Each structure stands twice: as structure tokens, then as C-alpha cells.
C-alpha positions, 0 to 999 in steps of 0.5 A: 584500767580495772578498779583493782589496778587503780587501787594498787597504783594509788596505794603505791603512789601514796607510799612513794610520796609519803616516803619522799616527803618524810625523807626530805624532812628527817633523812632516810635513816630517821624514817620507819615503815610505820612512819611511811604508812602513817603518812600515807594513811595505809596499813602495814599489811598494805605496805608489805603487800607491795614492798619488803622493806623501805629499801625496796620502796626506795629502789622502786622510787628510782625505778619509776623515776628512771622509767618515766625519764626514759620514756620522755627521752626515747623520742629524742635519742635518734637526733641526739645520736647524730649530734649534740642537740641539748634536747635530752638535757632540757627534758631532764631538767623539765622532768626534774622540775616536775618531780623535784622532791623525788630528784632531791631525795636521790641526788642528796644521796639518801639511803647510803647513796644507793639511789644516787649511784644507781641513777648515775650508773643508769644515766651514764650507760645511756650516755655511753650508748649515745656517744658510741652511736654518734661516733659511728654515725660520723665515722669518728674515733673517740679520743678517750674511753666512752665510759669516762666521757659519759660519766664526765658528762653525766657528772656535770649534769648531776652537779648542776641539777642538784644545785638547781633543784636545791635553790628555791626558786631555781636561778635559771630556767631549764632552757637557760641552764641547758644552753649553758651546758650545751655550750660547755660541751661544745666549746669547753671550759677554756672558752666558758672561762672567758678565754678566746681560743685562736683559730690556729690553735696557737693560743695558750693551752688551758690548765689541765685542772680546769 
């Protein structure tokens, strides 16, 4: 990589890391461009060479994180489209462990929730595509709208991921929490709550609010 490209990447990474650390300390509204450049030890001119304002920088943080995650998930998509493997969820939690502070900024809803909404939208769209491919591969007809199904699935992951990242140290390993989410997906909340569903299907129906 040419020296100029390396300098650009270092500058952008320094500004990104500075904003993430400051937002965790003060909240997004309490952070200015001057704070970010001061923490990164870079000039304002350098900041405005790369970003129009701190909202633009936050958007770049989400873009970088999403692209990194997609690169890691891409090799797992074919198997996931054929059936539930749990591997994409495990990779999500492993990535979040490596980029803990950035995920915490996004999942806390900093920046008026824009970053969180975009992250959820991106993950939901990806999940809906996988669910559609899985249904086609097995010749199944989904019983509910795939967008609703995808958002329910992603919502569970986001809620658990947020709790997992905000607990120090995390109460479960990535493998343990993935296994629980996979069992919840495959067997349902009724089973997860300790009830045994009879093979004939004559067991009591779970409460619709569960």
C-alpha cells in the first residue's frame, strides 16, 4: 500500500477511535469536532478532508463496521441459506467482542438512534434474503411475512448482544449465547421456558404474549 494511502487510513482510524471513545465517555451530543481532533491529535483540516461533520463520521463508523461484519459472514451464507447453523450468530458475537466499544456506541442509540436504525435495517435485510433462500431451497412457504420474521430474529440478537456487551465481563461465551439463541430459534419460547410440547401437539398452547 502506498505511504499516502496508509496515512489516510491511519488518520481515519484515529478519528474513528477518538469519536467512539469520547461518545462512550460523554454521549454523542456532548462531543464536538474539536474534541475528536484533539483526542486523535490531528488538525481540523485533516478532519474536514475526510468528513463533512461528526454525523458523517458516525455514518462512516457504521459503514466500516457493517462491511467488516459482512466480509466475515459472506463465507457462511451458503450453509446458512440451507438451514440454521448458528455460525453467522457466533461470528456476529465474536466480531462484537473484537469491536466492543464501536458496537456499544451503535447499540446504545447514540446520534439520535440513526446508527442503530441503520445497523438493524442492514442486518434485517440480510436476514430476510437468507430466509427467502432457505424457504426456496426446501420448497417451503413461509407462514409469516419474511420482513417481520427477519426483524424479530435480528431484534432478539440485538437485545441479547447489547446486554452481553454492556456486562463486564460478559456472562456467557460467544459459543454459549449462540447455542441458546439457536435453540430458541429452533424450539421456541415455550420450550425455552421449560415446558415440554407433546409430540401429538395436544399440549397446552403457549401464551401469545410470550
